[in-house]
C-alpha positions in Angstrom: 10.8 0.4 45.2 11.8 3.4 42.4 9.0 5.6 42.0 6.2 4.7 38.9 3.4 6.3 38.1 0.3 6.1 39.6 -2.2 5.1 36.5 -4.7 3.3 38.9 -5.2 6.1 41.0 -5.8 8.4 38.1 -8.4 5.8 36.5 -11.4 7.7 36.5 -10.1 10.3 34.7 -8.9 8.4 31.8 -12.2 7.0 31.6 -13.7 10.2 31.5 -11.8 10.9 28.9 -12.8 7.9 26.7 -16.0 8.5 27.4 -16.0 12.1 26.7 -15.0 10.2 23.0 -17.3 8.2 22.0 -19.8 9.4 23.2 -19.1 12.6 20.7 -18.2 10.2 18.1 -21.8 9.2 18.8 -23.3 12.7 18.3 -21.6 13.6 15.3 -22.4 10.6 13.7 -25.9 12.5 14.1 -24.5 16.0 13.7 -22.4 15.5 10.6 -23.7 12.1 9.5 -21.4 9.0 8.0 -19.7 8.9 4.7 -20.3 5.1 4.3 -18.6 4.1 0.7 -19.6 3.2 -2.1 -18.2 -0.2 -2.0 -20.8 -0.7 1.5 -23.5 1.2 0.2 -23.5 0.4 -3.6 -23.8 2.4 -6.4 -20.8 3.8 -9.6 -17.0 4.4 -9.6 -16.2 5.7 -13.0 -12.8 6.3 -12.7 -10.7 8.9 -15.8 -6.6 9.0 -16.0 -5.5 12.0 -16.6 -2.7 15.0 -17.0 -1.6 17.8 -15.4 -2.9 19.2 -12.4 -6.7 18.8 -11.1 -8.7 19.6 -7.6 -10.3 17.1 -6.6 -13.0 19.1 -5.4 -13.8 20.9 -8.8 -14.1 17.9 -11.4 -16.4 16.3 -8.1 -18.5 19.6 -8.4 -18.6 19.4 -11.7 -19.8 15.9 -12.1 -21.9 16.2 -9.6 -24.2 19.3 -11.1 -23.9 17.1 -15.0 -25.3 14.1 -13.5 -27.6 15.3 -10.7 -25.9 13.0 -8.0 -23.9 13.6 -4.9 -20.5 12.7 -6.1 -17.1 12.4 -4.5 -13.8 12.3 -6.0 -10.7 11.1 -5.6 -7.0 11.9 -6.6 -4.9 8.4 -7.2 -2.1 6.9 -9.3 -2.4 4.2 -11.0 0.3 0.7 -9.9 -0.2 -0.5 -13.5 1.3 2.0 -15.3 2.1 5.2 -13.4 -0.9 7.4 -15.1 -2.7 9.6 -12.5 -6.3 9.1 -12.2 -9.7 10.6 -10.6 -12.3 8.2 -9.0 -16.3 10.1 -9.2 -18.2 7.8 -7.0 -22.1 8.4 -7.0 -23.5 6.4 -4.1 -26.9 5.1 -5.5 -29.1 2.0 -5.2 -29.5 1.8 -9.3 -26.2 3.3 -9.9 -25.7 5.5 -13.5 -26.7 4.3 -17.2 -24.3 4.1 -19.8 -25.4 7.1 -21.6 -25.2 9.2 -18.1 -21.3 7.8 -18.2 -21.0 8.9 -21.6 -22.4 11.9 -21.6 -20.3 12.7 -18.4 -16.8 11.9 -20.2 -17.8 14.2 -23.0 -19.4 17.5 -20.7 -15.7 16.9 -18.6 -13.4 16.5 -21.3 -15.2 19.9 -22.6 -14.5 21.4 -18.7 -11.6 20.0 -18.4 -10.1 19.9 -21.6 -6.6 20.7 -20.9 -6.1 17.8 -18.0 -6.6 15.0 -21.5 -9.0 12.8 -19.4 -9.6 9.5 -21.0 -12.0 6.5 -18.7 -10.2 4.3 -17.4 -12.9 1.9 -15.6 -16.6 2.3 -14.9 -17.5 -0.3 -12.3 -21.1 -0.7 -10.9 -21.8 -1.7 -7.1 -24.5 -3.7 -6.0 -26.0 -2.8 -2.5 -26.3 -5.9 -1.4 -23.0 -6.7 -2.3 -21.7 -4.3 -0.4 -23.7 -4.6 2.6 -22.4 -8.4 2.3 -19.1 -7.1 2.4 -19.2 -4.7 5.7 -21.0 -8.2 7.3 -17.7 -10.0 6.2 -15.3 -7.5 7.4 -17.3 -6.8 10.8 -17.4 -10.8 11.6 -14.0 -11.0 10.8 -13.5 -8.4 14.0 -15.8 -10.4 16.0 -13.5 -13.1 15.3 -10.4 -11.5 15.8 -11.7 -10.4 19.0 -13.2 -14.3 20.5 -9.9 -15.9 20.0 -8.0 -13.1 21.6 -9.9 -13.6 25.0 -9.3 -16.9 24.1 -5.6 -16.9 23.9 -5.2 -14.4 26.8 -6.9 -16.3 28.9 -5.3 -19.2 28.6 -1.4 -17.9 28.3 -2.5 -15.5 31.5 -4.7 -17.8 33.6 -2.3 -17.5 36.9 -3.7 -13.8 36.7 -7.2 -14.8 36.0 -6.9 -15.4 32.3 -10.5 -14.7 31.1 -11.7 -11.4 32.8 -7.4 -9.9 31.1 -9.0 -11.5 27.6 -12.4 -9.0 28.1 -10.3 -6.5 29.4 -8.1 -6.2 26.1 -11.1 -6.9 24.3 -12.9 -3.7 25.8 -9.4 -1.7 25.0 -9.7 -2.4 21.7 -13.5 -1.5 21.1 -11.9 1.6 22.8 -9.0 2.5 20.5 -12.1 1.5 17.4 -14.6 4.2 18.8 -11.1 6.7 18.6 -10.5 5.3 14.7 -14.2 5.7 14.3 -14.2 9.3 15.7 -11.4 9.9 13.2 -13.3 9.1 10.1 -16.5 10.7 11.1 -14.5 14.5 12.2 -12.6 14.3 9.4 -14.7 13.3 6.8 -12.8 10.4 5.4 -15.4 7.7 4.3 -16.3 4.7 6.2 -14.8 2.0 3.6 -12.3 -1.0 2.8 -9.3 1.8 3.7 -11.6 2.2 7.9 -11.9 -1.8 7.7 -7.8 -2.5 7.3 -7.1 0.0 10.3 -9.6 -1.7 12.1 -7.9 -4.7 11.9 -4.3 -3.1 12.2 -5.1 -1.8 15.2 -6.4 -4.8 16.6 -2.9 -6.6 16.0 -1.0 -3.6 17.1 -2.7 -2.5 19.9 -2.8 -6.2 21.5 0.2 -6.7 21.1 1.5 -4.1 23.9 -1.4 -4.7 26.1 -0.2 -8.6 26.5 3.0 -6.8 27.4 1.7 -5.1 30.1 0.4 -8.3 31.2 2.9 -10.5 31.2 4.6 -7.5 33.3 1.9 -8.5 35.8 2.7 -12.1 36.3 5.7 -11.5 36.8 6.1 -9.0 39.0 3.2 -11.2 40.8 5.6 -14.2 40.9 8.2 -12.0 41.9 6.2 -10.2 45.0 3.4 -12.6 45.8 1.5 -10.6 48.7 3.3 -8.3 49.4 2.0 -6.1 46.4 -1.7 -4.8 45.4 -3.5 -4.9 42.6 -3.1 -1.6 41.9 0.6 -1.8 42.9 1.4 -4.4 40.6 -0.6 -2.5 37.6 1.6 0.6 38.3 4.9 -1.6 38.5 3.8 -3.5 35.5 2.7 -0.3 33.2 6.2 1.8 34.9 8.3 -0.8 33.9 7.4 -1.3 30.1 5.3 2.4 29.4 9.1 3.2 28.1 9.1 0.6 25.4 5.8 1.0 24.5 6.5 4.4 23.7 9.0 4.4 21.7 8.0 1.6 20.0 4.7 3.8 19.0 6.5 6.7 18.6 8.8 5.4 15.9 5.4 3.6 13.8 3.8 7.3 14.1 6.5 9.4 13.0 6.6 6.3 10.1 3.1 7.2 9.4 2.7 11.1 9.8 5.5 11.2 7.2 2.8 9.5 4.6 0.9 11.4 6.2 2.5 14.8 4.7 3.5 13.1 1.8 -0.4 11.9 0.9 -1.2 15.8 1.4 1.5 17.6 -1.0 0.6 15.3 -3.5 -2.8 15.5 -3.2 -3.6 11.5 -2.4 -6.9 11.3 0.1 -7.0 7.4 -0.6 -3.8 7.0 1.1 -4.3 9.7 3.5 -7.9 8.3 4.4 -6.0 5.5 5.4 -2.3 6.6 6.7 -4.3 9.8 9.4 -7.1 7.5 11.2 -3.9 4.5 11.5 -1.9 7.7 13.8 -4.8 8.3 15.8 -5.7 4.4 16.1 -1.6 3.7 17.4 -1.1 6.3 20.3 -5.0 5.4 20.8 -3.9 2.2 21.4 -0.5 3.0 23.1 -2.7 4.7 25.4 -5.7 2.1 26.3 -3.3 -0.5 26.7 -1.1 1.3 29.8 -4.2 3.2 31.1 -7.6 1.4 30.3 -6.8 -2.7 29.9 -4.7 -2.8 33.1 -6.4 -0.2 35.2 -9.9 -2.3 34.1 -8.1 -5.6 35.5 -7.2 -4.2 38.5 -11.2 -3.1 39.4 -12.8 -6.7 37.8 -10.0 -9.0 39.3 -10.1 -7.2 43.4 -14.2 -8.0 43.3 -13.2 -11.2 42.0 -10.6 -11.6 44.7 -12.6 -10.3 47.2 -15.3 -12.7 46.3 -13.7 -15.4 46.9 -11.5 -14.3 50.2 -15.2 -13.6 51.5 -16.3 -17.4 50.8 -12.8 -18.7 52.4 -13.8 -16.8 55.8 -17.6 -17.7 55.1 -16.3 -21.3 55.3 
């Protein structure tokens, strides 16, 4: 048998690292505070088209001073007509009135006269609607997790079934915490981009975990009682690692390229999706190879010991 990666033997180091990241993300939530987008907590979004070069920080600061409320500015581009746009978000349960919006437009046109600002759209988001949307996103994530446990439990019933399913969901929650930590540290908003990243990672990461489980099942059929659970996991991870790594690296390279382009172009809306997705992809390949299978080893090992003890007693 060729040399294998001893992932089971190093599991404590993996768990300590993962727990440290999760604890750090929770601490930073209270220290740095979480940026929740308007679409989840309510407020007003005013979007202008513009020409030339515009600094999001400069116009955001100016708008905040004019209106007297916190303002987040995001540069973008309209897919409909290709116009450069800047969206000004004012998180507030009451929004801002039409008179205030009119005064804001006039003041910004005076301050940024060279950019030819024109009102593109204005949208008020009800806090109740935002909370409802956020709740539906969480339900979608929870529903996906339940379906995965059922599917993996049925498909891999020969290696513990529901145990494998639960371990895979724990690994997915681990990946989501890594994405969340990225958003908190990088000060990205918790918005629809964040939810889109979570749902993308759900599908991508579970695929890598299923590949590992499939190898464990095949190796258990091949080696039977000759190989312990630890040997089966180490062998299966070693056999699948190259494929998982190459697939992830290919995707990550594409997403990093998007991140670089978004940074150069100053399109923060794309960056807030692409960069957390990169972190989620890396966390996914890590959890699929180092977290889910080692947790399965511990849990399934405990079950096997109980069964052996019960058989011995009988």
